[in-house]
C-alpha positions as a Markdown table, in Angstrom:
| # | Residue | x | y | z |
|---|---|---|---|---|
| 1 | Ile | 0.1 | -4.1 | 21.1 |
| 2 | Ala | -2.4 | -6.9 | 20.4 |
| 3 | Thr | -4.6 | -6.3 | 17.4 |
| 4 | Gly | -7.3 | -8.7 | 18.4 |
| 5 | Gly | -6.6 | -10.9 | 15.4 |
| 6 | Arg | -4.0 | -13.3 | 14.0 |
| 7 | Gly | -1.2 | -12.9 | 11.5 |
| 8 | Ala | -0.3 | -15.2 | 8.7 |
| 9 | Val | 2.3 | -15.5 | 5.9 |
| 10 | Gly | 2.0 | -16.3 | 2.2 |
| 11 | Val | 3.7 | -19.2 | 0.6 |
| 12 | Ser | 6.0 | -19.7 | -2.3 |
| 13 | Gly | 6.6 | -23.2 | -3.8 |
| 14 | Gly | 4.2 | -24.5 | -1.1 |
| 15 | Lys | 6.5 | -23.2 | 1.7 |
| 16 | Pro | 6.0 | -20.2 | 4.0 |
| 17 | Val | 8.0 | -17.2 | 2.8 |
| 18 | Ala | 10.9 | -15.9 | 4.9 |
| 19 | Val | 10.2 | -12.2 | 4.2 |
| 20 | Asp | 7.4 | -10.0 | 2.8 |
| 21 | Pro | 4.7 | -12.2 | 4.3 |
| 22 | Phe | 1.8 | -10.5 | 2.4 |
| 23 | Phe | 3.4 | -9.8 | -1.0 |
| 24 | Ser | 1.9 | -6.3 | -0.5 |
| 25 | Gln | 2.3 | -2.7 | 0.5 |
| 26 | Gly | 0.3 | -1.0 | 3.1 |
| 27 | Pro | -1.0 | -3.5 | 5.7 |
| 28 | Ile | -1.0 | -0.7 | 8.2 |
| 29 | Gln | -2.1 | 2.9 | 7.8 |
| 30 | Val | -2.4 | 6.1 | 9.9 |
| 31 | Gly | -5.0 | 8.9 | 9.5 |
| 32 | Asp | -7.1 | 11.3 | 11.6 |
| 33 | Gly | -5.8 | 10.0 | 14.9 |
| 34 | Met | -6.3 | 6.4 | 14.0 |
| 35 | Val | -4.2 | 3.4 | 13.1 |
| 36 | Phe | -5.6 | 0.6 | 10.9 |
| 37 | Ala | -4.1 | -2.9 | 10.7 |
| 38 | Val | -5.0 | -6.0 | 8.8 |
| 39 | Asn | -5.1 | -9.4 | 10.4 |
| 40 | Ala | -4.4 | -11.8 | 7.6 |
| 41 | Gly | -4.9 | -14.9 | 9.6 |
| 42 | Ser | -8.3 | -14.1 | 10.9 |
| 43 | Asn | -9.7 | -12.1 | 7.9 |
| 44 | Thr | -10.3 | -9.0 | 10.0 |
| 45 | Leu | -9.3 | -5.3 | 10.2 |
| 46 | Ser | -8.5 | -3.6 | 13.5 |
| 47 | Leu | -8.7 | 0.1 | 14.4 |
| 48 | Phe | -6.8 | 1.9 | 17.1 |
| 49 | Ser | -7.1 | 5.5 | 18.4 |
| 50 | Ile | -4.0 | 7.5 | 19.0 |
| 51 | Asp | -3.6 | 9.4 | 22.3 |
| 52 | Ser | -2.9 | 13.0 | 21.1 |
| 53 | Thr | -0.8 | 13.7 | 24.2 |
| 54 | Asn | 1.1 | 10.5 | 24.0 |
| 55 | Pro | 1.2 | 9.2 | 20.4 |
| 56 | Thr | 2.9 | 5.9 | 21.4 |
| 57 | His | -0.2 | 5.0 | 23.4 |
| 58 | Leu | -2.7 | 3.2 | 21.2 |
| 59 | Lys | -6.2 | 2.0 | 22.2 |
| 60 | Arg | -8.1 | -0.6 | 20.2 |
| 61 | Val | -11.6 | 0.7 | 19.4 |
| 62 | Gly | -14.4 | -1.8 | 19.1 |
| 63 | Lys | -13.9 | -5.3 | 17.8 |
| 64 | Pro | -11.9 | -6.2 | 14.6 |
| 65 | Gln | -14.3 | -6.3 | 11.7 |
| 66 | Asn | -14.6 | -9.1 | 9.2 |
| 67 | Thr | -13.2 | -8.0 | 5.8 |
| 68 | Leu | -15.7 | -10.1 | 3.8 |
| 69 | Gly | -12.9 | -12.1 | 2.2 |
| 70 | Glu | -9.8 | -14.0 | 3.0 |
| 71 | Phe | -6.2 | -13.0 | 3.8 |
| 72 | Pro | -6.4 | -9.2 | 3.9 |
| 73 | Val | -3.1 | -7.7 | 2.8 |
| 74 | Ser | -3.5 | -3.9 | 2.4 |
| 75 | Val | -5.6 | -1.1 | 3.9 |
| 76 | Thr | -6.2 | 2.5 | 3.0 |
| 77 | Tyr | -8.0 | 5.5 | 4.6 |
| 78 | Ser | -9.6 | 8.6 | 3.1 |
| 79 | Ser | -9.8 | 11.6 | 5.5 |
| 80 | Lys | -12.3 | 13.2 | 3.2 |
| 81 | Leu | -14.7 | 10.3 | 3.2 |
| 82 | Lys | -13.9 | 9.0 | 6.8 |
| 83 | Thr | -13.7 | 5.7 | 5.1 |
| 84 | Ala | -11.2 | 2.8 | 5.2 |
| 85 | Cys | -11.0 | 0.1 | 2.5 |
| 86 | Val | -9.2 | -3.2 | 2.7 |
| 87 | Leu | -7.9 | -5.5 | -0.1 |
| 88 | Asn | -8.3 | -9.2 | 0.4 |
| 89 | Gly | -5.8 | -11.4 | -1.4 |
| 90 | Gly | -6.8 | -15.0 | -0.6 |
| 91 | Ala | -9.2 | -17.5 | -2.1 |
| 92 | Val | -12.0 | -15.0 | -1.5 |
| 93 | Ser | -10.5 | -11.8 | -2.8 |
| 94 | Gly | -11.7 | -8.3 | -3.3 |
| 95 | Ile | -12.4 | -4.9 | -1.7 |
| 96 | Ala | -14.4 | -4.2 | 1.4 |
| 97 | Cys | -15.0 | -0.7 | 2.9 |
| 98 | Phe | -15.9 | 0.7 | 6.3 |
| 99 | Ala | -16.9 | 3.9 | 8.0 |
| 100 | Ala | -14.1 | 4.7 | 10.5 |
| 101 | Asp | -14.5 | 6.7 | 13.8 |
| 102 | Pro | -11.8 | 7.0 | 16.6 |
| 103 | Arg | -14.6 | 6.8 | 19.2 |
| 104 | Thr | -16.8 | 4.0 | 17.9 |
| 105 | Gly | -14.5 | 2.0 | 15.6 |
| 106 | Leu | -15.3 | 0.4 | 12.2 |
| 107 | Arg | -18.7 | -0.1 | 10.6 |
| 108 | Leu | -19.3 | -1.8 | 7.4 |
| 109 | Leu | -20.7 | 0.6 | 4.7 |
| 110 | Gln | -24.0 | 0.1 | 2.9 |
| 111 | Asp | -24.7 | -0.2 | -0.8 |
| 112 | Ala | -27.0 | 2.2 | -2.6 |
| 113 | Ser | -30.0 | 0.0 | -1.8 |
| 114 | Gly | -29.3 | 0.4 | 1.9 |
| 115 | Lys | -28.2 | -3.2 | 2.3 |
| 116 | Pro | -24.8 | -4.2 | 3.8 |
| 117 | Phe | -21.8 | -3.6 | 1.6 |
| 118 | Lys | -20.9 | -6.6 | -0.6 |
| 119 | Leu | -17.4 | -7.6 | -1.4 |
| 120 | Arg | -16.2 | -6.0 | -4.7 |
| 121 | Thr | -14.5 | -8.9 | -6.3 |
| 122 | Leu | -11.5 | -8.6 | -8.7 |
| 123 | Ala | -12.0 | -10.8 | -11.7 |
| 124 | Gly | -8.8 | -12.5 | -12.7 |
| 125 | Leu | -7.4 | -12.7 | -9.2 |
| 126 | Asn | -7.5 | -16.4 | -8.5 |
| 127 | Gln | -5.7 | -17.3 | -5.4 |
| 128 | Thr | -5.5 | -19.7 | -2.5 |
| 129 | Thr | -5.5 | -19.1 | 1.3 |
| 130 | Pro | -2.8 | -18.4 | 2.1 |
| 131 | Pro | -1.8 | -17.0 | -1.3 |
| 132 | Glu | 0.9 | -18.5 | -3.5 |
| 133 | Gly | 3.3 | -15.8 | -4.6 |
| 134 | Pro | 4.7 | -13.5 | -5.2 |
| 135 | Leu | 3.4 | -13.4 | -8.8 |
| 136 | Gly | -0.4 | -13.4 | -9.3 |
| 137 | Thr | -1.1 | -11.9 | -5.9 |
| 138 | Ala | -2.9 | -8.7 | -4.6 |
| 139 | Ser | -0.5 | -5.9 | -4.1 |
| 140 | His | -1.8 | -2.6 | -2.7 |
| 141 | Ile | -5.0 | -0.5 | -2.1 |
| 142 | Phe | -5.0 | 3.3 | -2.0 |
| 143 | Phe | -7.4 | 6.2 | -2.4 |
| 144 | Asn | -6.8 | 8.9 | -5.0 |
| 145 | Pro | -6.2 | 12.4 | -3.5 |
| 146 | Ala | -9.7 | 13.6 | -4.4 |
| 147 | Gly | -11.3 | 10.8 | -2.5 |
| 148 | Asp | -13.6 | 9.9 | -5.4 |
| 149 | Ala | -12.1 | 6.5 | -6.1 |
| 150 | Val | -10.1 | 3.7 | -4.5 |
| 151 | His | -7.5 | 1.8 | -6.5 |
| 152 | Ala | -5.8 | -1.6 | -6.2 |
| 153 | Thr | -2.9 | -3.2 | -8.0 |
| 154 | Val | -2.6 | -6.9 | -8.8 |
| 155 | Lys | 0.5 | -8.7 | -10.2 |
| 156 | Ser | 0.4 | -10.8 | -13.3 |
| 157 | Asn | 1.5 | -14.5 | -13.3 |
| 158 | Pro | 2.8 | -15.7 | -16.7 |
| 159 | Ala | 2.8 | -19.3 | -15.5 |
| 160 | Thr | -1.0 | -19.2 | -15.2 |
| 161 | Lys | -1.5 | -16.6 | -17.9 |
| 162 | Ser | -3.3 | -14.3 | -15.5 |
| 163 | Ala | -2.9 | -10.6 | -16.4 |
| 164 | Gly | -1.9 | -8.0 | -13.8 |
| 165 | Phe | -4.0 | -4.9 | -13.5 |
| 166 | Leu | -4.9 | -1.6 | -11.9 |
| 167 | Ala | -8.4 | -1.7 | -10.4 |
| 168 | Thr | -10.5 | 1.5 | -10.0 |
| 169 | Leu | -13.6 | 1.5 | -7.7 |
| 170 | Pro | -15.3 | 4.9 | -8.1 |
| 171 | Val | -17.3 | 6.5 | -5.3 |
| 172 | Asp | -20.9 | 6.7 | -6.4 |
| 173 | Met | -21.3 | 10.4 | -5.9 |
| 174 | Ala | -24.9 | 10.5 | -7.0 |
| 175 | Ala | -25.9 | 7.9 | -4.4 |
| 176 | Ser | -23.6 | 9.1 | -1.6 |
| 177 | Asn | -24.9 | 11.4 | 1.1 |
| 178 | Ala | -22.3 | 14.1 | 1.1 |
| 179 | Ser | -23.1 | 15.5 | 4.6 |
| 180 | Ala | -23.2 | 12.1 | 6.2 |
| 181 | Ala | -20.0 | 11.1 | 4.4 |
| 182 | Gly | -18.1 | 14.1 | 5.8 |
| 183 | Cys | -19.2 | 13.4 | 9.4 |
| 184 | Thr | -19.3 | 9.7 | 9.8 |
| 185 | Gly | -18.4 | 8.0 | 6.5 |
| 186 | Met | -21.7 | 6.0 | 6.6 |
| 187 | Gly | -23.1 | 8.1 | 3.7 |
| 188 | Val | -20.5 | 6.9 | 1.3 |
| 189 | Arg | -21.5 | 4.6 | -1.6 |
| 190 | Phe | -19.3 | 2.9 | -4.1 |
| 191 | Ala | -19.9 | 1.6 | -7.6 |
| 192 | Asp | -21.0 | -2.0 | -7.9 |
| 193 | Lys | -18.0 | -3.1 | -9.9 |
| 194 | Pro | -14.3 | -2.0 | -10.2 |
| 195 | Ile | -12.9 | -1.0 | -13.6 |
| 196 | Leu | -9.8 | -3.1 | -14.5 |
| 197 | Thr | -7.0 | -2.0 | -16.8 |
| 198 | Ser | -3.7 | -3.6 | -17.6 |
| 199 | Pro | -1.2 | -0.8 | -18.6 |
| 200 | Asn | 0.9 | -1.7 | -21.5 |
| 201 | Gly | 4.4 | -2.9 | -20.7 |
| 202 | Thr | 3.8 | -3.6 | -17.0 |
| 203 | Ile | 4.5 | -7.0 | -15.5 |
| 204 | Ala | 4.1 | -7.2 | -11.8 |
| 205 | Leu | 2.5 | -4.0 | -10.4 |
| 206 | Phe | 3.1 | -3.6 | -6.7 |
| 207 | Gly | 3.2 | -0.5 | -4.6 |
| 208 | Ser | 1.8 | 2.9 | -5.8 |
| 209 | Ala | 1.9 | 6.6 | -4.8 |
| 210 | Phe | 0.3 | 9.6 | -6.4 |
| 211 | Ala | 2.8 | 12.4 | -7.3 |
| 212 | Asp | 0.2 | 15.1 | -7.8 |
| 213 | Ala | -2.8 | 16.6 | -6.0 |
| 214 | Ala | -5.1 | 16.0 | -9.0 |
| 215 | Gly | -4.5 | 12.2 | -8.7 |
| 216 | Thr | -3.5 | 11.8 | -12.4 |
| 217 | Lys | 0.2 | 11.0 | -12.0 |
| 218 | Leu | 0.9 | 7.6 | -10.4 |
| 219 | Val | 4.2 | 6.1 | -9.5 |
| 220 | Ala | 3.9 | 2.3 | -9.5 |
| 221 | Thr | 6.7 | -0.1 | -8.8 |
| 222 | Asp | 7.0 | -3.2 | -11.0 |
| 223 | Ala | 8.9 | -6.1 | -9.7 |
| 224 | Gly | 9.7 | -7.1 | -13.3 |
| 225 | Phe | 11.8 | -4.1 | -14.2 |
| 226 | Gly | 11.6 | -1.1 | -11.8 |
| 227 | Ile | 9.1 | 1.7 | -12.0 |
| 228 | Ala | 6.1 | 2.5 | -14.1 |
| 229 | Phe | 5.0 | 6.1 | -14.3 |
| 230 | Leu | 1.3 | 6.0 | -15.2 |
| 231 | Asp | -1.1 | 8.7 | -16.4 |
| 232 | Val | -4.4 | 7.9 | -14.6 |
| 233 | Pro | -7.6 | 9.5 | -15.7 |
| 234 | Lys | -9.9 | 11.0 | -13.1 |
| 235 | Ala | -12.5 | 8.6 | -11.7 |
| 236 | Ala | -15.3 | 10.4 | -13.5 |
| 237 | Ser | -13.9 | 9.5 | -16.9 |
| 238 | Leu | -12.9 | 6.0 | -16.1 |
| 239 | Gly | -10.4 | 5.8 | -18.9 |
| 240 | Glu | -7.4 | 3.5 | -19.2 |
| 241 | Ala | -4.2 | 4.1 | -17.3 |
| 242 | Lys | -1.3 | 4.6 | -19.7 |
| 243 | Pro | 2.4 | 4.6 | -19.0 |
| 244 | Ser | 4.2 | 7.9 | -19.6 |
| 245 | Ser | 7.5 | 6.1 | -18.8 |
| 246 | Leu | 8.7 | 2.6 | -18.0 |
| 247 | Thr | 11.9 | 3.0 | -16.1 |
| 248 | Ala | 14.2 | 0.0 | -15.8 |
| 249 | Ile | 16.5 | 0.1 | -12.7 |
| 250 | Asp | 20.0 | -1.3 | -13.2 |
| 251 | Gly | 20.7 | -4.2 | -10.9 |
| 252 | Gln | 17.2 | -4.5 | -9.5 |
| 253 | Lys | 15.9 | -7.9 | -8.3 |
| 254 | Ala | 12.3 | -7.1 | -7.2 |
| 255 | Thr | 11.4 | -3.4 | -6.9 |
| 256 | Cys | 8.2 | -3.5 | -4.9 |
| 257 | Trp | 7.6 | -0.6 | -2.5 |
| 258 | Val | 7.3 | 3.1 | -3.1 |
| 259 | Ala | 6.8 | 6.4 | -1.2 |
| 260 | Phe | 6.5 | 9.9 | -2.6 |
| 261 | Ser | 8.1 | 13.0 | -1.0 |
| 262 | Lys | 6.3 | 16.3 | -1.5 |
| 263 | Ala | 9.4 | 18.1 | -0.2 |
| 264 | Ser | 11.8 | 16.8 | -2.8 |
| 265 | Gln | 9.1 | 16.0 | -5.5 |
| 266 | Thr | 10.7 | 12.6 | -5.9 |
| 267 | Ala | 9.7 | 9.0 | -5.4 |
| 268 | Phe | 11.7 | 6.4 | -3.3 |
| 269 | Val | 11.5 | 2.7 | -4.0 |
| 270 | Thr | 12.9 | -0.4 | -2.3 |
| 271 | Asp | 13.9 | -3.9 | -3.4 |
| 272 | Val | 13.5 | -7.0 | -1.1 |
| 273 | Ala | 16.8 | -8.3 | -2.5 |
| 274 | Arg | 18.9 | -5.1 | -2.5 |
| 275 | Gly | 20.0 | -3.0 | 0.4 |
| 276 | Arg | 19.4 | 0.4 | -1.2 |
| 277 | Ile | 16.8 | 3.0 | -1.8 |
| 278 | Val | 16.4 | 4.3 | -5.4 |
| 279 | Glu | 15.2 | 7.8 | -5.9 |
| 280 | Ala | 13.4 | 8.8 | -9.2 |
| 281 | Ser | 11.7 | 11.9 | -10.6 |
| 282 | Pro | 8.1 | 11.6 | -11.8 |
| 283 | Lys | 8.6 | 14.7 | -14.0 |
| 284 | Thr | 11.4 | 13.1 | -16.0 |
| 285 | Gly | 10.8 | 9.4 | -15.4 |
| 286 | Lys | 14.4 | 8.9 | -14.6 |
| 287 | Val | 16.4 | 7.7 | -11.6 |
| 288 | Val | 18.1 | 10.6 | -9.9 |
| 289 | Ala | 20.0 | 8.9 | -7.1 |
| 290 | Val | 20.8 | 5.5 | -5.6 |
| 291 | His | 21.1 | 5.6 | -1.8 |
| 292 | Asp | 23.3 | 2.6 | -1.1 |
| 293 | Phe | 23.3 | 0.8 | 2.3 |
| 294 | Glu | 24.8 | -2.5 | 1.2 |
| 295 | Gly | 28.4 | -2.1 | 2.1 |
| 296 | Pro | 29.9 | -2.8 | 5.6 |
| 297 | Ala | 30.4 | 0.9 | 6.2 |
| 298 | Lys | 26.9 | 1.8 | 5.1 |
| 299 | Gly | 24.7 | -0.6 | 7.2 |
| 300 | Asn | 25.4 | -3.9 | 5.4 |
| 301 | Leu | 21.7 | -4.3 | 4.5 |
| 302 | Thr | 20.6 | -7.1 | 2.3 |
| 303 | Gly | 17.2 | -5.8 | 1.3 |
| 304 | Met | 14.3 | -3.5 | 2.3 |
| 305 | Ile | 10.6 | -3.8 | 2.1 |
| 306 | Asp | 7.8 | -1.4 | 3.3 |
| 307 | Leu | 8.8 | 2.3 | 3.4 |
| 308 | Thr | 7.2 | 5.7 | 4.1 |
| 309 | Val | 8.2 | 9.4 | 4.1 |
| 310 | Gly | 7.9 | 11.7 | 7.0 |
| 311 | Gly | 9.3 | 15.2 | 6.6 |
| 312 | Glu | 12.9 | 15.0 | 5.4 |
| 313 | Phe | 13.2 | 11.4 | 6.4 |
| 314 | Val | 12.6 | 8.1 | 4.6 |
| 315 | Tyr | 11.8 | 5.1 | 6.9 |
| 316 | Ala | 12.2 | 1.6 | 5.6 |
| 317 | Leu | 12.0 | -1.9 | 7.1 |
| 318 | Ala | 15.1 | -4.1 | 6.7 |
| 319 | Pro | 13.9 | -7.6 | 7.7 |
| 320 | Gly | 17.2 | -9.3 | 7.1 |
| 321 | Gln | 18.7 | -7.2 | 9.8 |
| 322 | Gly | 15.6 | -7.0 | 11.9 |
| 323 | Ala | 15.9 | -3.3 | 11.7 |
| 324 | Leu | 14.2 | 0.0 | 10.8 |
| 325 | Leu | 16.2 | 2.4 | 8.7 |
| 326 | Ala | 15.7 | 6.2 | 9.0 |
| 327 | Ala | 17.6 | 8.3 | 6.5 |
| 328 | Arg | 17.4 | 12.0 | 5.9 |
| 329 | Ile | 17.2 | 11.9 | 2.1 |
| 330 | Ala | 13.7 | 13.2 | 1.3 |
| 331 | Gly | 14.0 | 16.9 | 2.0 |
| 332 | Gly | 15.8 | 18.4 | -1.0 |
| 333 | Ala | 18.4 | 17.8 | -3.7 |
| 334 | Ala | 19.2 | 14.2 | -4.3 |
| 335 | Thr | 22.6 | 12.9 | -3.1 |
| 336 | Pro | 23.7 | 9.3 | -3.0 |
| 337 | Asp | 25.9 | 9.8 | 0.0 |
| 338 | Thr | 23.6 | 9.2 | 3.0 |
| 339 | Ala | 25.9 | 7.3 | 5.4 |
| 340 | Ala | 26.2 | 10.4 | 7.6 |
| 341 | Thr | 22.5 | 11.0 | 7.8 |
| 342 | Met | 21.1 | 7.5 | 8.5 |
| 343 | Gln | 20.2 | 5.6 | 11.7 |
| 344 | Met | 19.5 | 2.0 | 12.2 |
| 345 | Ile | 17.1 | 0.9 | 14.9 |
| 346 | Thr | 17.6 | -2.9 | 15.5 |
| 347 | Gly | 15.6 | -5.5 | 17.3 |
| 348 | Ile | 12.2 | -4.3 | 16.2 |
| 349 | Ala | 11.5 | -6.4 | 13.1 |
| 350 | Asn | 11.9 | -9.9 | 11.7 |
| 351 | Gly | 11.1 | -11.7 | 8.5 |
| 352 | Ala | 7.4 | -11.8 | 9.3 |
| 353 | Ser | 7.2 | -8.0 | 9.8 |
| 354 | Ala | 5.3 | -5.9 | 7.3 |
| 355 | Gly | 3.9 | -2.4 | 7.0 |
| 356 | Met | 5.1 | 1.1 | 7.7 |
| 357 | Ala | 3.2 | 4.2 | 8.6 |
| 358 | Val | 4.3 | 7.5 | 10.2 |
| 359 | Leu | 2.5 | 10.1 | 12.3 |
| 360 | Val | 3.8 | 13.6 | 11.7 |
């Protein structure tokens, strides 16, 4: 299905990367009968409507919208705000937000003054287009459950002495028109500047998922060691995110993507250089199971990237095998033996593939 835009890949050592083209999580999202997809090569965001009687039938709505920056890598959507926000990770980096409607498409929001939304830049994210990574790149953008703030993660780069951080861009509730926001999204207003914090002990923050309805317990992958469990203050207080636990994963190479299961109350993370899904508990901050797909009898996977949870299943992209993995491991008690409950769908992905979203 054509997005109306162009793709692109990041570089490492001056050469295009073979897998994980955006160094990010979430380049595609689903919500309210819509699909959102970034077009990194044309600096645009596309919206599709989903046919409720035939969900595999997508229709692009309106024209792809300019993201105000370069090399968009991640997108998020708030059903409460009817708003989509995109994270740009190139030479012109930052956050742009749009009202989203399945009938009319995307419209750039306005600032409190009524003028068109201006890119919310992220100080310290100094990149090229395409970005040089994976360190020092934009990682993930996501709304909190309350819909009163959007967050973004950025990795550090010790070579350039640039610090990684969690960015929080609050919704300006005083300036927002609540009735308009609930209907069309055009009444939503954001703060002028994001708040940046660098949680102690983190190195290369990547994907994130909230583990509670209040939006104060954040599970963030860190490619440097494994998982950072962060206590995040509510947007109104704008305090500093602090680790409740930093969990090193034995044998990890680059733990980067995460999804949280409400059914099992556990988080699942993947590693681009390991063919396994690691399951951890936000309550204890400990690994509870390692679901291994590396052996010849278990799928022979060499690594997995983007993943998501749908019901009892975890879905993950395995670019080395050009495959999608579906495993029934998210519905209850953790068990590392998943060979009997997994399915491989091959021929639908390659090294340039990225993004995973599920409609349930």
